[in-house]
Structure formats: C-alpha cells, structure tokens
FIVEXSE-990475 format. One record per residue: residue in three letters; z, y, x of N, C-alpha, C, O in turn. Coordinates in steps of 0.1 Angstrom, whole numbers, plus 5000, padded with zeros to 4 digits. Layout:
REM FIVEXSE-990475
+---------+------+------+------+------+------+------+------+------+------+------+------+------+
| drenkol |   nw |   nv |   nu |  caw |  cav |  cau |   cw |   cv |   cu |   ow |   ov |   ou |
+---------+------+------+------+------+------+------+------+------+------+------+------+------+
|     Ala |    Z |    Y |    X |    Z |    Y |    X |    Z |    Y |    X |    Z |    Y |    X |
...
+---------+------+------+------+------+------+------+------+------+------+------+------+------+
REM end
This chain:
REM FIVEXSE-990475
+---------+------+------+------+------+------+------+------+------+------+------+------+------+
| drenkol |   nw |   nv |   nu |  caw |  cav |  cau |   cw |   cv |   cu |   ow |   ov |   ou |
+---------+------+------+------+------+------+------+------+------+------+------+------+------+
|     Met | 4796 | 5231 | 4781 | 4805 | 5229 | 4792 | 4807 | 5215 | 4795 | 4812 | 5208 | 4786 |
|     Pro | 4805 | 5210 | 4807 | 4808 | 5196 | 4810 | 4822 | 5193 | 4808 | 4831 | 5201 | 4810 |
|     Leu | 4825 | 5180 | 4805 | 4839 | 5176 | 4803 | 4848 | 5179 | 4815 | 4860 | 5183 | 4813 |
|     Ala | 4843 | 5177 | 4827 | 4851 | 5179 | 4839 | 4855 | 5194 | 4840 | 4865 | 5197 | 4847 |
|     Asp | 4847 | 5203 | 4835 | 4850 | 5217 | 4836 | 4859 | 5223 | 4825 | 4863 | 5234 | 4826 |
|     Gln | 4861 | 5215 | 4815 | 4870 | 5219 | 4804 | 4884 | 5220 | 4808 | 4889 | 5211 | 4816 |
|     Pro | 4891 | 5230 | 4803 | 4906 | 5231 | 4807 | 4913 | 5219 | 4801 | 4910 | 5214 | 4791 |
|     Val | 4924 | 5215 | 4809 | 4932 | 5204 | 4805 | 4942 | 5209 | 4794 | 4947 | 5220 | 4796 |
|     Gly | 4943 | 5202 | 4784 | 4952 | 5206 | 4773 | 4967 | 5205 | 4776 | 4970 | 5199 | 4786 |
|     Arg | 4975 | 5211 | 4768 | 4989 | 5212 | 4770 | 4995 | 5198 | 4771 | 5004 | 5195 | 4779 |
|     Arg | 4991 | 5189 | 4762 | 4996 | 5176 | 4761 | 4994 | 5168 | 4774 | 5002 | 5161 | 4780 |
|     Glu | 4981 | 5169 | 4779 | 4978 | 5163 | 4792 | 4985 | 5169 | 4804 | 4990 | 5161 | 4813 |
|     Arg | 4987 | 5182 | 4804 | 4995 | 5188 | 4814 | 5009 | 5183 | 4814 | 5015 | 5181 | 4825 |
|     Asn | 5015 | 5182 | 4802 | 5029 | 5177 | 4801 | 5030 | 5163 | 4806 | 5040 | 5160 | 4813 |
|     Lys | 5020 | 5155 | 4802 | 5021 | 5141 | 4807 | 5020 | 5140 | 4822 | 5027 | 5133 | 4829 |
|     Gln | 5011 | 5148 | 4828 | 5010 | 5148 | 4843 | 5023 | 5154 | 4849 | 5027 | 5149 | 4860 |
|     Glu | 5029 | 5164 | 4843 | 5041 | 5169 | 4849 | 5052 | 5159 | 4849 | 5060 | 5158 | 4858 |
|     Lys | 5053 | 5151 | 4838 | 5063 | 5141 | 4837 | 5060 | 5130 | 4847 | 5070 | 5125 | 4854 |
|     Leu | 5048 | 5126 | 4849 | 5044 | 5116 | 4858 | 5048 | 5121 | 4873 | 5053 | 5113 | 4881 |
|     Asp | 5045 | 5133 | 4876 | 5048 | 5139 | 4889 | 5063 | 5139 | 4891 | 5068 | 5135 | 4902 |
|     Arg | 5071 | 5142 | 4881 | 5086 | 5141 | 4882 | 5091 | 5127 | 4884 | 5100 | 5125 | 4892 |
|     Ile | 5085 | 5118 | 4877 | 5089 | 5104 | 4878 | 5086 | 5099 | 4893 | 5094 | 5093 | 4899 |
|     Ile | 5074 | 5102 | 4898 | 5070 | 5098 | 4911 | 5079 | 5104 | 4921 | 5084 | 5097 | 4931 |
|     Ala | 5082 | 5117 | 4920 | 5091 | 5124 | 4929 | 5105 | 5117 | 4929 | 5111 | 5115 | 4939 |
|     Ala | 5110 | 5115 | 4917 | 5124 | 5109 | 4915 | 5125 | 5095 | 4921 | 5134 | 5092 | 4929 |
|     Ala | 5115 | 5087 | 4917 | 5115 | 5073 | 4922 | 5113 | 5073 | 4937 | 5120 | 5065 | 4944 |
|     Ser | 5104 | 5081 | 4942 | 5102 | 5081 | 4957 | 5114 | 5085 | 4964 | 5118 | 5078 | 4974 |
|     Glu | 5121 | 5095 | 4960 | 5133 | 5100 | 4967 | 5145 | 5089 | 4966 | 5151 | 5086 | 4976 |
|     Leu | 5147 | 5084 | 4954 | 5157 | 5074 | 4952 | 5154 | 5061 | 4960 | 5163 | 5055 | 4966 |
|     Phe | 5142 | 5056 | 4959 | 5138 | 5044 | 4966 | 5140 | 5046 | 4981 | 5144 | 5037 | 4988 |
|     Ala | 5135 | 5057 | 4986 | 5136 | 5060 | 5001 | 5151 | 5060 | 5005 | 5154 | 5056 | 5016 |
|     Thr | 5159 | 5066 | 4997 | 5173 | 5068 | 5001 | 5181 | 5055 | 4999 | 5189 | 5051 | 5008 |
|     Tyr | 5180 | 5048 | 4988 | 5188 | 5036 | 4985 | 5181 | 5023 | 4985 | 5188 | 5012 | 4986 |
|     Gly | 5168 | 5022 | 4985 | 5161 | 5010 | 4984 | 5159 | 5006 | 4970 | 5167 | 5009 | 4961 |
|     Val | 5148 | 5000 | 4967 | 5144 | 4997 | 4953 | 5154 | 4988 | 4946 | 5156 | 4990 | 4934 |
|     Asp | 5160 | 4979 | 4953 | 5170 | 4970 | 4947 | 5183 | 4977 | 4942 | 5189 | 4972 | 4933 |
|     Asp | 5186 | 4988 | 4948 | 5199 | 4995 | 4945 | 5197 | 5007 | 4936 | 5206 | 5015 | 4935 |
|     Val | 5185 | 5008 | 4931 | 5182 | 5020 | 4922 | 5179 | 5014 | 4908 | 5172 | 5004 | 4906 |
|     Thr | 5185 | 5021 | 4898 | 5182 | 5016 | 4884 | 5172 | 5025 | 4878 | 5169 | 5037 | 4882 |
|     Thr | 5165 | 5020 | 4867 | 5155 | 5028 | 4860 | 5162 | 5040 | 4854 | 5156 | 5051 | 4852 |
|     Gln | 5175 | 5039 | 4850 | 5182 | 5050 | 4843 | 5184 | 5061 | 4854 | 5183 | 5073 | 4850 |
|     Gln | 5187 | 5058 | 4866 | 5189 | 5068 | 4876 | 5175 | 5075 | 4878 | 5175 | 5088 | 4880 |
|     Ile | 5164 | 5068 | 4878 | 5151 | 5075 | 4880 | 5149 | 5084 | 4868 | 5144 | 5095 | 4870 |
|     Ala | 5151 | 5079 | 4856 | 5149 | 5087 | 4844 | 5158 | 5100 | 4844 | 5153 | 5111 | 4841 |
|     Asp | 5170 | 5098 | 4848 | 5179 | 5110 | 4849 | 5174 | 5120 | 4860 | 5174 | 5132 | 4857 |
|     Arg | 5170 | 5115 | 4871 | 5166 | 5124 | 4882 | 5153 | 5131 | 4877 | 5151 | 5142 | 4881 |
|     Ala | 5144 | 5124 | 4870 | 5132 | 5130 | 4865 | 5134 | 5138 | 4853 | 5124 | 5145 | 4848 |
|     Asp | 5146 | 5138 | 4847 | 5149 | 5146 | 4835 | 5141 | 5142 | 4823 | 5135 | 5150 | 4816 |
|     Ile | 5140 | 5129 | 4821 | 5134 | 5123 | 4810 | 5142 | 5112 | 4804 | 5152 | 5107 | 4811 |
|     Gly | 5139 | 5107 | 4792 | 5146 | 5096 | 4786 | 5141 | 5083 | 4792 | 5130 | 5082 | 4797 |
|     Ala | 5149 | 5073 | 4792 | 5145 | 5060 | 4797 | 5133 | 5054 | 4790 | 5125 | 5048 | 4796 |
|     Gly | 5133 | 5057 | 4777 | 5121 | 5052 | 4769 | 5108 | 5059 | 4774 | 5098 | 5052 | 4774 |
|     Thr | 5109 | 5071 | 4777 | 5097 | 5078 | 4782 | 5093 | 5072 | 4795 | 5081 | 5071 | 4798 |
|     Leu | 5103 | 5069 | 4804 | 5100 | 5063 | 4817 | 5091 | 5051 | 4815 | 5082 | 5048 | 4822 |
|     Phe | 5095 | 5042 | 4805 | 5088 | 5030 | 4803 | 5074 | 5031 | 4798 | 5066 | 5022 | 4797 |
|     Leu | 5071 | 5043 | 4793 | 5057 | 5046 | 4789 | 5048 | 5047 | 4801 | 5036 | 5044 | 4801 |
|     Tyr | 5054 | 5051 | 4813 | 5046 | 5053 | 4825 | 5046 | 5040 | 4834 | 5037 | 5037 | 4841 |
|     Ala | 5057 | 5033 | 4833 | 5059 | 5020 | 4841 | 5069 | 5011 | 4834 | 5080 | 5016 | 4831 |
|     Lys | 5065 | 4999 | 4832 | 5073 | 4990 | 4824 | 5084 | 4984 | 4831 | 5094 | 4979 | 4826 |
|     Thr | 5083 | 4983 | 4845 | 5093 | 4977 | 4853 | 5096 | 4985 | 4865 | 5088 | 4994 | 4869 |
|     Lys | 5107 | 4982 | 4872 | 5110 | 4989 | 4885 | 5099 | 4986 | 4895 | 5096 | 4994 | 4903 |
|     Gly | 5094 | 4974 | 4894 | 5083 | 4970 | 4904 | 5071 | 4978 | 4902 | 5065 | 4982 | 4912 |
|     Glu | 5067 | 4981 | 4889 | 5056 | 4990 | 4887 | 5059 | 5004 | 4892 | 5050 | 5011 | 4896 |
|     Leu | 5071 | 5008 | 4891 | 5075 | 5022 | 4896 | 5073 | 5022 | 4911 | 5068 | 5032 | 4916 |
|     Leu | 5077 | 5011 | 4918 | 5075 | 5011 | 4932 | 5060 | 5011 | 4936 | 5056 | 5018 | 4945 |
|     Leu | 5052 | 5003 | 4928 | 5038 | 5004 | 4930 | 5032 | 5018 | 4929 | 5024 | 5022 | 4936 |
|     Leu | 5037 | 5025 | 4918 | 5032 | 5038 | 4915 | 5035 | 5047 | 4927 | 5027 | 5055 | 4931 |
|     Val | 5047 | 5046 | 4933 | 5051 | 5054 | 4945 | 5043 | 5050 | 4957 | 5038 | 5058 | 4964 |
|     Gln | 5043 | 5037 | 4960 | 5038 | 5032 | 4973 | 5023 | 5032 | 4974 | 5017 | 5033 | 4985 |
|     Asn | 5016 | 5030 | 4963 | 5001 | 5029 | 4964 | 4995 | 5041 | 4971 | 4986 | 5039 | 4979 |
|     Ala | 5000 | 5053 | 4968 | 4995 | 5065 | 4974 | 4997 | 5064 | 4989 | 4988 | 5068 | 4997 |
|     His | 5009 | 5060 | 4993 | 5012 | 5059 | 5007 | 5003 | 5049 | 5015 | 4998 | 5052 | 5026 |
|     Tyr | 5001 | 5037 | 5008 | 4993 | 5027 | 5015 | 4978 | 5031 | 5015 | 4972 | 5028 | 5025 |
|     Ala | 4974 | 5038 | 5005 | 4960 | 5042 | 5005 | 4957 | 5052 | 5016 | 4947 | 5052 | 5023 |
|     Lys | 4967 | 5061 | 5018 | 4966 | 5071 | 5029 | 4966 | 5064 | 5042 | 4959 | 5068 | 5051 |
|     Ala | 4975 | 5054 | 5044 | 4976 | 5047 | 5057 | 4963 | 5040 | 5059 | 4958 | 5040 | 5071 |
|     Leu | 4957 | 5034 | 5049 | 4944 | 5027 | 5051 | 4933 | 5037 | 5055 | 4925 | 5034 | 5064 |
|     Glu | 4933 | 5049 | 5049 | 4923 | 5059 | 5053 | 4925 | 5064 | 5067 | 4915 | 5066 | 5074 |
|     Glu | 4937 | 5065 | 5071 | 4940 | 5069 | 5085 | 4935 | 5058 | 5094 | 4929 | 5062 | 5105 |
|     Gly | 4938 | 5046 | 5091 | 4933 | 5035 | 5100 | 4918 | 5034 | 5101 | 4913 | 5032 | 5111 |
|     Arg | 4911 | 5036 | 5089 | 4897 | 5036 | 5089 | 4891 | 5047 | 5099 | 4882 | 5045 | 5107 |
|     Ser | 4897 | 5059 | 5097 | 4893 | 5070 | 5105 | 4895 | 5068 | 5120 | 4887 | 5070 | 5128 |
|     Asp | 4907 | 5062 | 5123 | 4910 | 5059 | 5137 | 4901 | 5049 | 5143 | 4896 | 5050 | 5154 |
|     Ala | 4898 | 5039 | 5135 | 4889 | 5028 | 5140 | 4875 | 5032 | 5142 | 4868 | 5026 | 5150 |
|     Ala | 4870 | 5042 | 5135 | 4856 | 5047 | 5136 | 4853 | 5051 | 5150 | 4841 | 5050 | 5154 |
|     Ser | 4863 | 5056 | 5158 | 4860 | 5061 | 5171 | 4864 | 5051 | 5182 | 4863 | 5055 | 5194 |
|     Val | 4867 | 5039 | 5178 | 4871 | 5029 | 5188 | 4860 | 5019 | 5190 | 4855 | 5013 | 5181 |
|     Ser | 4856 | 5017 | 5203 | 4844 | 5009 | 5205 | 4848 | 4994 | 5206 | 4840 | 4985 | 5201 |
|     Asp | 4859 | 4990 | 5212 | 4863 | 4976 | 5213 | 4867 | 4971 | 5199 | 4876 | 4977 | 5193 |
|     Pro | 4861 | 4961 | 5194 | 4863 | 4956 | 5180 | 4878 | 4952 | 5178 | 4883 | 4955 | 5167 |
|     Arg | 4884 | 4945 | 5188 | 4898 | 4941 | 5186 | 4907 | 4954 | 5185 | 4916 | 4954 | 5176 |
|     Asp | 4905 | 4964 | 5193 | 4912 | 4976 | 5192 | 4910 | 4983 | 5179 | 4919 | 4990 | 5173 |
|     Ala | 4897 | 4983 | 5174 | 4894 | 4989 | 5162 | 4901 | 4982 | 5150 | 4906 | 4989 | 5141 |
|     Val | 4902 | 4969 | 5150 | 4909 | 4962 | 5140 | 4924 | 4966 | 5140 | 4930 | 4969 | 5130 |
|     Met | 4930 | 4967 | 5152 | 4944 | 4971 | 5153 | 4946 | 4986 | 5149 | 4956 | 4990 | 5145 |
|     Ala | 4935 | 4994 | 5151 | 4936 | 5008 | 5146 | 4937 | 5009 | 5131 | 4944 | 5018 | 5126 |
|     Ile | 4931 | 5000 | 5124 | 4932 | 4999 | 5110 | 4945 | 4994 | 5106 | 4952 | 4999 | 5096 |
|     Val | 4950 | 4984 | 5113 | 4963 | 4977 | 5109 | 4975 | 4986 | 5112 | 4984 | 4986 | 5104 |
|     Arg | 4975 | 4993 | 5123 | 4987 | 5000 | 5127 | 4993 | 5009 | 5116 | 5005 | 5008 | 5113 |
|     Pro | 4986 | 5019 | 5110 | 4992 | 5027 | 5100 | 4997 | 5020 | 5088 | 5006 | 5025 | 5081 |
|     Val | 4990 | 5009 | 5085 | 4995 | 5001 | 5073 | 5009 | 4995 | 5076 | 5018 | 4995 | 5068 |
|     Val | 5010 | 4989 | 5088 | 5023 | 4983 | 5092 | 5033 | 4995 | 5093 | 5045 | 4993 | 5088 |
|     Glu | 5030 | 5006 | 5098 | 5039 | 5017 | 5099 | 5044 | 5021 | 5085 | 5056 | 5024 | 5083 |
|     Cys | 5035 | 5022 | 5076 | 5038 | 5026 | 5062 | 5047 | 5015 | 5056 | 5057 | 5019 | 5049 |
|     Asn | 5045 | 5003 | 5058 | 5053 | 4992 | 5053 | 5067 | 4992 | 5058 | 5076 | 4989 | 5051 |
|     Arg | 5069 | 4997 | 5070 | 5082 | 4996 | 5077 | 5090 | 5009 | 5075 | 5101 | 5010 | 5080 |
|     Val | 5085 | 5019 | 5068 | 5093 | 5031 | 5065 | 5107 | 5027 | 5059 | 5117 | 5032 | 5063 |
|     Gln | 5106 | 5019 | 5049 | 5118 | 5013 | 5043 | 5115 | 4998 | 5041 | 5108 | 4995 | 5032 |
|     Val | 5120 | 4990 | 5050 | 5116 | 4976 | 5051 | 5117 | 4968 | 5038 | 5108 | 4961 | 5034 |
|     Asp | 5129 | 4970 | 5031 | 5131 | 4962 | 5018 | 5120 | 4967 | 5008 | 5115 | 4959 | 5001 |
|     Asn | 5118 | 4980 | 5007 | 5108 | 4985 | 4998 | 5094 | 4980 | 5001 | 5086 | 4976 | 4992 |
|     Gly | 5091 | 4979 | 5014 | 5078 | 4974 | 5018 | 5076 | 4959 | 5014 | 5065 | 4955 | 5010 |
|     Arg | 5087 | 4951 | 5016 | 5086 | 4937 | 5012 | 5085 | 4935 | 4997 | 5077 | 4927 | 4992 |
|     Val | 5093 | 4943 | 4989 | 5092 | 4943 | 4975 | 5078 | 4947 | 4970 | 5072 | 4941 | 4961 |
|     Tyr | 5073 | 4957 | 4976 | 5059 | 4962 | 4973 | 5049 | 4951 | 4974 | 5041 | 4948 | 4966 |
|     Leu | 5050 | 4944 | 4986 | 5040 | 4933 | 4988 | 5042 | 4922 | 4978 | 5032 | 4916 | 4973 |
|     Arg | 5055 | 4918 | 4974 | 5057 | 4908 | 4964 | 5051 | 4912 | 4951 | 5045 | 4905 | 4944 |
|     Glu | 5054 | 4925 | 4947 | 5048 | 4930 | 4934 | 5033 | 4930 | 4934 | 5026 | 4926 | 4924 |
|     Met | 5027 | 4933 | 4946 | 5013 | 4933 | 4947 | 5007 | 4919 | 4945 | 4997 | 4918 | 4938 |
|     Val | 5013 | 4909 | 4951 | 5008 | 4896 | 4950 | 5011 | 4889 | 4937 | 5002 | 4883 | 4931 |
|     Phe | 5023 | 4891 | 4932 | 5027 | 4883 | 4920 | 5027 | 4891 | 4907 | 5030 | 4885 | 4896 |
|     Gly | 5024 | 4904 | 4907 | 5024 | 4912 | 4895 | 5011 | 4909 | 4887 | 5002 | 4901 | 4891 |
|     Asp | 5011 | 4915 | 4875 | 5000 | 4913 | 4866 | 4988 | 4921 | 4871 | 4988 | 4933 | 4871 |
|     Pro | 4977 | 4914 | 4874 | 4965 | 4921 | 4880 | 4958 | 4929 | 4869 | 4950 | 4937 | 4873 |
|     Glu | 4962 | 4928 | 4857 | 4956 | 4936 | 4846 | 4963 | 4950 | 4845 | 4958 | 4959 | 4839 |
|     Glu | 4976 | 4950 | 4850 | 4983 | 4963 | 4850 | 4977 | 4973 | 4859 | 4974 | 4969 | 4871 |
|     Pro | 4975 | 4985 | 4855 | 4968 | 4995 | 4864 | 4974 | 4997 | 4878 | 4966 | 4998 | 4888 |
|     Arg | 4987 | 4997 | 4879 | 4993 | 4999 | 4893 | 4990 | 4987 | 4902 | 4988 | 4989 | 4914 |
|     His | 4990 | 4976 | 4896 | 4987 | 4963 | 4904 | 4973 | 4963 | 4908 | 4969 | 4959 | 4919 |
|     Arg | 4964 | 4967 | 4899 | 4950 | 4968 | 4902 | 4948 | 4978 | 4914 | 4940 | 4975 | 4923 |
|     Glu | 4955 | 4989 | 4914 | 4953 | 4999 | 4925 | 4958 | 4992 | 4938 | 4952 | 4994 | 4948 |
|     Ala | 4969 | 4985 | 4937 | 4974 | 4978 | 4949 | 4964 | 4968 | 4954 | 4962 | 4967 | 4966 |
|     Leu | 4959 | 4960 | 4945 | 4949 | 4950 | 4949 | 4936 | 4956 | 4955 | 4930 | 4951 | 4964 |
|     Ala | 4933 | 4968 | 4950 | 4921 | 4975 | 4955 | 4924 | 4980 | 4970 | 4915 | 4980 | 4978 |
|     Ile | 4937 | 4983 | 4973 | 4940 | 4987 | 4986 | 4939 | 4975 | 4996 | 4934 | 4976 | 5007 |
|     Val | 4943 | 4963 | 4991 | 4941 | 4951 | 4999 | 4926 | 4948 | 5001 | 4922 | 4945 | 5012 |
|     Ser | 4918 | 4950 | 4991 | 4904 | 4948 | 4992 | 4898 | 4958 | 5001 | 4889 | 4955 | 5009 |
|     Gly | 4903 | 4970 | 5001 | 4898 | 4981 | 5010 | 4901 | 4978 | 5024 | 4894 | 4981 | 5033 |
|     Thr | 4913 | 4972 | 5026 | 4917 | 4968 | 5040 | 4908 | 4957 | 5045 | 4903 | 4958 | 5056 |
|     Glu | 4906 | 4948 | 5037 | 4897 | 4937 | 5041 | 4883 | 4942 | 5044 | 4876 | 4938 | 5054 |
|     Gln | 4878 | 4951 | 5035 | 4865 | 4957 | 5038 | 4864 | 4965 | 5051 | 4854 | 4964 | 5058 |
|     Ala | 4874 | 4972 | 5054 | 4875 | 4980 | 5066 | 4874 | 4971 | 5078 | 4867 | 4974 | 5088 |
|     Val | 4882 | 4960 | 5078 | 4882 | 4951 | 5089 | 4868 | 4944 | 5090 | 4863 | 4941 | 5101 |
|     Ala | 4862 | 4940 | 5079 | 4849 | 4934 | 5079 | 4839 | 4943 | 5085 | 4830 | 4938 | 5092 |
|     Glu | 4840 | 4956 | 5082 | 4830 | 4965 | 5088 | 4831 | 4965 | 5104 | 4821 | 4966 | 5110 |
|     Val | 4843 | 4964 | 5109 | 4845 | 4963 | 5123 | 4838 | 4951 | 5129 | 4831 | 4951 | 5139 |
|     Phe | 4841 | 4939 | 5122 | 4835 | 4927 | 5127 | 4820 | 4927 | 5126 | 4812 | 4922 | 5134 |
|     Ala | 4815 | 4933 | 5115 | 4800 | 4935 | 5113 | 4794 | 4943 | 5124 | 4783 | 4941 | 5129 |
|     Arg | 4801 | 4954 | 5128 | 4797 | 4963 | 5139 | 4795 | 4955 | 5152 | 4787 | 4958 | 5160 |
|     Ala | 4804 | 4945 | 5153 | 4804 | 4936 | 5165 | 4794 | 4925 | 5164 | 4794 | 4915 | 5172 |
|     Lys | 4786 | 4925 | 5153 | 4775 | 4916 | 5151 | 4781 | 4902 | 5148 | 4774 | 4892 | 5151 |
|     Arg | 4792 | 4901 | 5141 | 4798 | 4888 | 5138 | 4792 | 4884 | 5124 | 4794 | 4891 | 5114 |
|     Ala | 4786 | 4872 | 5124 | 4780 | 4867 | 5111 | 4791 | 4863 | 5101 | 4789 | 4864 | 5089 |
|     Asp | 4803 | 4860 | 5107 | 4814 | 4856 | 5098 | 4824 | 4867 | 5096 | 4836 | 4865 | 5094 |
|     Ala | 4819 | 4879 | 5095 | 4827 | 4891 | 5094 | 4836 | 4891 | 5082 | 4848 | 4894 | 5083 |
|     Ala | 4831 | 4887 | 5070 | 4839 | 4887 | 5058 | 4850 | 4877 | 5059 | 4861 | 4879 | 5055 |
|     Thr | 4847 | 4865 | 5064 | 4857 | 4855 | 5066 | 4868 | 4859 | 5075 | 4880 | 4857 | 5073 |
|     Leu | 4864 | 4864 | 5087 | 4874 | 4869 | 5097 | 4882 | 4881 | 5091 | 4894 | 4881 | 5094 |
|     Ala | 4876 | 4889 | 5083 | 4884 | 4900 | 5077 | 4894 | 4895 | 5067 | 4905 | 4900 | 5067 |
|     Arg | 4891 | 4885 | 5060 | 4900 | 4879 | 5051 | 4912 | 4873 | 5058 | 4924 | 4874 | 5054 |
|     Ile | 4909 | 4866 | 5069 | 4920 | 4860 | 5078 | 4929 | 4871 | 5083 | 4941 | 4870 | 5083 |
|     Val | 4923 | 4882 | 5089 | 4931 | 4893 | 5095 | 4940 | 4899 | 5084 | 4951 | 4902 | 5087 |
|     Thr | 4934 | 4901 | 5072 | 4942 | 4907 | 5062 | 4954 | 4898 | 5058 | 4965 | 4903 | 5055 |
|     Ala | 4951 | 4885 | 5057 | 4962 | 4876 | 5054 | 4973 | 4876 | 5065 | 4985 | 4876 | 5062 |
|     Ile | 4968 | 4877 | 5077 | 4978 | 4878 | 5088 | 4986 | 4890 | 5087 | 4998 | 4890 | 5088 |
|     Leu | 4980 | 4901 | 5084 | 4986 | 4914 | 5083 | 4997 | 4914 | 5072 | 5009 | 4917 | 5075 |
|     Phe | 4993 | 4910 | 5060 | 5003 | 4910 | 5049 | 5014 | 4900 | 5050 | 5025 | 4902 | 5046 |
|     Leu | 5011 | 4888 | 5056 | 5021 | 4878 | 5059 | 5031 | 4883 | 5069 | 5043 | 4881 | 5068 |
|     Ala | 5026 | 4890 | 5080 | 5035 | 4895 | 5090 | 5044 | 4905 | 5085 | 5056 | 4906 | 5089 |
|     Met | 5040 | 4913 | 5075 | 5048 | 4924 | 5069 | 5058 | 4918 | 5060 | 5069 | 4923 | 5058 |
|     Ala | 5055 | 4907 | 5053 | 5063 | 4901 | 5042 | 5073 | 4891 | 5047 | 5083 | 4888 | 5041 |
|     Asp | 5070 | 4885 | 5059 | 5078 | 4874 | 5064 | 5093 | 4877 | 5066 | 5096 | 4887 | 5072 |
|     Ser | 5101 | 4869 | 5060 | 5116 | 4872 | 5061 | 5121 | 4871 | 5075 | 5130 | 4879 | 5079 |
|     Ala | 5114 | 4863 | 5083 | 5118 | 4863 | 5097 | 5115 | 4876 | 5105 | 5121 | 4878 | 5116 |
|     Asn | 5107 | 4884 | 5099 | 5103 | 4896 | 5106 | 5110 | 4909 | 5101 | 5108 | 4920 | 5106 |
|     Val | 5120 | 4907 | 5093 | 5127 | 4918 | 5087 | 5133 | 4928 | 5097 | 5132 | 4940 | 5096 |
|     Thr | 5138 | 4922 | 5108 | 5145 | 4931 | 5118 | 5135 | 4935 | 5129 | 5139 | 4943 | 5138 |
|     Leu | 5123 | 4930 | 5129 | 5113 | 4934 | 5140 | 5109 | 4948 | 5139 | 5108 | 4954 | 5128 |
|     Ser | 5106 | 4954 | 5150 | 5100 | 4968 | 5151 | 5086 | 4967 | 5147 | 5079 | 4957 | 5146 |
|     Val | 5080 | 4979 | 5144 | 5066 | 4980 | 5142 | 5058 | 4975 | 5153 | 5048 | 4967 | 5152 |
|     Glu | 5062 | 4978 | 5166 | 5055 | 4973 | 5178 | 5055 | 4958 | 5179 | 5045 | 4952 | 5182 |
|     Ala | 5067 | 4952 | 5176 | 5068 | 4937 | 5176 | 5058 | 4931 | 5166 | 5052 | 4921 | 5169 |
|     Ile | 5058 | 4936 | 5154 | 5049 | 4931 | 5144 | 5034 | 4933 | 5148 | 5026 | 4923 | 5147 |
|     Leu | 5031 | 4944 | 5153 | 5018 | 4947 | 5158 | 5014 | 4938 | 5170 | 5002 | 4933 | 5170 |
|     Asp | 5023 | 4935 | 5179 | 5020 | 4926 | 5190 | 5017 | 4912 | 5185 | 5008 | 4905 | 5189 |
|     Asp | 5025 | 4907 | 5174 | 5022 | 4894 | 5168 | 5009 | 4894 | 5162 | 5001 | 4884 | 5163 |
|     Ile | 5006 | 4904 | 5154 | 4992 | 4905 | 5148 | 4981 | 4905 | 5158 | 4971 | 4898 | 5156 |
|     Arg | 4983 | 4912 | 5169 | 4973 | 4913 | 5179 | 4970 | 4899 | 5186 | 4959 | 4896 | 5188 |
|     Leu | 4981 | 4892 | 5188 | 4979 | 4878 | 5194 | 4970 | 4870 | 5184 | 4962 | 4862 | 5189 |
|     Gln | 4973 | 4871 | 5172 | 4965 | 4863 | 5162 | 4951 | 4868 | 5161 | 4941 | 4860 | 5160 |
|     Val | 4949 | 4881 | 5161 | 4935 | 4887 | 5161 | 4928 | 4882 | 5173 | 4916 | 4879 | 5172 |
|     Asp | 4934 | 4883 | 5185 | 4927 | 4878 | 5197 | 4923 | 4864 | 5196 | 4913 | 4860 | 5202 |
|     Ala | 4932 | 4856 | 5190 | 4929 | 4841 | 5189 | 4916 | 4839 | 5180 | 4910 | 4829 | 5182 |
|     Leu | 4913 | 4848 | 5171 | 4902 | 4846 | 5162 | 4889 | 4850 | 5170 | 4878 | 4846 | 5166 |
|     Trp | 4890 | 4857 | 5181 | 4878 | 4862 | 5187 | 4872 | 4852 | 5197 | 4879 | 4847 | 5205 |
|     Thr | 4860 | 4849 | 5195 | 4853 | 4840 | 5204 | 4841 | 4847 | 5210 | 4833 | 4853 | 5203 |
|     Asp | 4841 | 4847 | 5223 | 4830 | 4855 | 5230 | 4818 | 4846 | 5232 | 4808 | 4850 | 5237 |
+---------+------+------+------+------+------+------+------+------+------+------+------+------+
REM end
C-alpha cells in the first residue's frame, strides 16, 4: 500500500485537530480584536490547549498570524490569477491579480500590516515565513506571466517592481485609512507609469 493511501495514525490526527483548533481560535480572535490586542494565552484558552502546546505549533504571535493569514493570501492570489486569465488588456490583468490581494490585506488593516512586517522581517527558515515568501514569489510570477503574455522582454523586472509597489502600498502607514479602491487607484497609476508602448 502506498504511503499516501495508508490511514493516518491517532497521533497525527490529534496533532491536526489541535492545529485546526489553534487556527480557528487565532483567526477568530485576531479578526475580532486585532493581533496586537490578543495574547497567546487567550488563543491557547480558546483552542483548549496549554500555552506550552501552542508554542509547539508557533513560537510567536507573529508566526500565529502567518499561520492564519497565509491561507487567506494564497486563496486571494489564486483568485487573482484566475481573474487575470480572462483579461486581455495587460494592465487590467495585472490589476485583476492585485485586487483580491489588497482586499485580503484590508479585511483587518492592522493584521494586514503586521502580516506584511512578519513576512519581510521574520526568519525565512521558519516554515510559516517560507510559506508567506512563497506567496510573494507566486504573486511576482503571476504578474510576470501577464507581462510575458504582452511580449515584454523585461517581464520579470516589471513584475518585481509591481510586487514591490503592491506590498508597499498595503504596508504604508500613510495608507492606513485609505479604502481598497483608493489603494488600487494608487497602484494602477504606478502600473500605468511602468507601461511604455
């Protein structure tokens, strides 16, 4: 019997159930109160586990936020990729990729900004950080594919610039009170400036 077809043991099921409870508890508390106003003890209590057990799954509150948010950002990126596939204008296709990522980031603005900070300054060897960096890389790749479709020889460079614009626009302290549409308008102006016919 191949390994993939073998039943999962009780220990592995218990670990997954605890992880699911941790993710649910952290997600609910972060969404309600914001990451800065939630303690790891509150998350452990809500997940019905000990604080020591919680730290086996994530060593810091930042890692907990990455654990929660990575899935949301990955889903947003896939939505953007899917939307962009049917858009013929390259600028509109880039914005189709960007829109759901910005929307995801703005669900809870403080959490979105902390997530970006953790992504950039966290330990790249930590698994949750690696997952976050893979999402950034995936975003860059999706944008590069749009530029490549438009026959741009500098597609990779332009994609890196657009991705930097995207993440800076979401993290910028001056943009905290801006709406999703205002941030997207700012990104669009910068994307348009990159385009040379």
